[in-house]
C-alpha positions in Angstrom: 12.8 5.4 35.4 13.3 8.1 31.9 16.0 5.3 30.8 12.9 2.7 30.9 9.9 4.5 29.7 12.8 5.6 26.6 13.8 1.4 26.5 9.9 0.9 25.9 8.4 3.7 23.7 11.2 3.3 21.2 10.4 -0.9 21.0 6.6 0.3 21.3 8.0 2.5 17.8 9.9 0.3 16.2 7.0 -2.4 16.4 4.7 0.3 15.0 6.9 0.9 11.9 7.7 -3.0 11.3 3.8 -3.3 11.1 3.0 -0.6 9.8 5.6 -0.9 6.3 4.2 -4.9 6.4 1.3 -4.2 6.1 1.4 -1.4 3.1 3.6 -3.9 1.3 1.1 -7.0 1.7 -1.8 -4.6 1.0 -0.3 -4.0 -2.3 0.6 -6.9 -3.3 -3.3 -8.5 -2.5 -4.2 -5.7 -4.6 -2.3 -6.3 -7.4 -2.8 -10.2 -7.5 -6.4 -10.0 -7.4 -6.2 -7.3 -10.3 -4.3 -10.3 -12.0 -6.8 -12.6 -11.5 -9.1 -10.1 -12.9 -7.6 -9.7 -16.0 -6.6 -13.3 -16.9 -10.1 -14.0 -16.2 -11.3 -11.3 -18.8 -8.9 -12.5 -20.7 -10.2 -16.0 -21.3 -13.8 -15.2 -21.6 -11.9 -12.4 -24.3 -10.7 -15.2 -26.3 -13.4 -17.5 -26.0 -15.9 -15.4 -27.3 -13.7 -14.7 -30.2 -13.3 -18.1 -31.4 -17.6 -18.7 -30.9 -17.6 -15.7 -33.5 -19.0 -13.3 -31.5 -19.0 -9.3 -31.3 -16.8 -8.4 -29.0 -16.7 -4.8 -27.3 -13.8 -3.5 -25.1 -15.9 -2.5 -22.5 -17.6 -6.0 -22.0 -14.4 -7.1 -20.7 -13.3 -4.3 -18.4 -14.4 -4.3 -14.8 -14.6 -0.2 -13.7 -16.8 -1.8 -10.6 -14.8 0.3 -7.9 -16.1 0.2 -4.5 -15.2 2.3 -1.6 -15.3 1.2 1.7 -13.7 4.3 3.9 -15.8 5.8 6.0 -14.3 8.6 8.5 -12.4 6.3 10.7 -10.6 4.7 7.4 -10.2 8.4 6.5 -8.6 10.0 9.3 -6.2 6.9 9.9 -5.4 7.5 6.2 -4.7 11.1 6.9 -2.4 10.0 9.9 -0.6 6.7 8.4 0.4 9.4 5.3 1.9 12.2 7.4 3.8 10.6 9.6 5.1 8.2 6.8 6.2 11.8 5.0 7.1 13.1 8.2 9.2 9.7 8.8 10.9 10.0 5.5 12.0 13.2 6.2 13.5 13.0 9.6 15.3 10.1 8.0 16.5 11.9 5.2 18.2 15.1 7.4 19.7 12.1 9.7 20.9 10.3 6.6 22.3 13.8 5.3 23.7 14.7 8.6 25.6 11.3 9.2 27.0 11.9 5.8 28.3 15.1 6.5 29.6 13.6 9.9 31.8 11.3 8.6 32.7 12.5 5.5 
């Protein structure tokens, strides 16, 4: 019974880590892609205005519109995931240092 529980728990934990890290990396890539698209659009608008001889102001081309979709659930989820990430990083560092001392 204990061995089966350990195996199931380990598999679930590994699945969680895979989903957690892939979600983080894909979100960051998507955010960067979205920023790049906005920047390209604004650059084309700037070049068009320059070629037409219009007066340009940098504030007309910077998109400062930041939407905050967070609520209490997302804040708690972010808190848990950030602390879990920090804890796992700490545990992996300790394990690595221990194995490094043990091996050589």
